[in-house]
C-alpha positions, -999 to +999 in steps of 0.1 A: -196+028-349-234+024-357-224+002-390-204-021-368-232-028-344-253-036-374-226-060-386-223-076-354-260-079-352-259-096-385-230-118-376-247-128-342-278-141-364-254-161-389-237-178-360-270-187-346-279-203-377-247-220-379-251-235-344-287-245-352-279-263-385-248-280-369-229-300-396-253-291-424-246-253-428-251-240-461-220-225-479-236-191-484-240-189-443-203-194-440-195-169-467-220-146-449-201-152-417-166-142-432-181-113-451-195-098-418-161-104-400-142-089-429-164-057-428-162-053-393-125-055-393-126-028-423-148-004-402-128-009-371-098+003-392-116+033-404-129+041-370-092+038-357-077+060-389-100+088-373-090+082-339-119+063-328-108+029-315-132+003-313-130-025-286-124-060-299-158-081-294-155-120-291-177-125-321-156-102-346-132-132-352-133-170-354-114-181-321-107-218-337-088-204-366-073-172-350-041-172-331-047-166-294-042-130-283-024-125-251-049-114-224-047-077-216-062-058-189-096-040-197-084-005-207-091+024-181-117+048-195-124+083-188-158+068-177-152+034-161-190+028-160-192+034-198-168+004-200-189-016-178-221-008-200-204-019-230-192-051-218-225-061-203-239-055-238-212-078-252-223-105-226-258-102-236-250-107-274-228-139-262-256-154-243-282-146-271-255-164-296-251-194-274-217-185-264-220-192-225-183-200-217-172-169-235-199-149-214-188-163-181-151-155-192-164-115-198-182-115-166-151-126-147-128-098-163-157-075-154-158-086-117-119-082-119-121-048-134-147-038-105-123-048-078 
């Protein structure tokens, strides 16, 4: 799980670089983004194999190239507060990466979850 967090941190940094560079993104940055996402997918699969499913994160895939996933309600956990804490960390990550629309969407999901 810690390795996934590290890869997500790397990915967040790379996405911020891509956003700052705009249309002049060097190929090594794009390759690093793709590699980080592949590594996250691999680590999630390993965790799942050992019975530790990892919630997907909005940064884990490129939304523009991915088919839209059907929206599913946030699963109830044995500790609902843990779910809220994790999702709030996701919101913070998205805001730092400049993904304000996605962060607002997640905040709305949290509001629905808490009702």
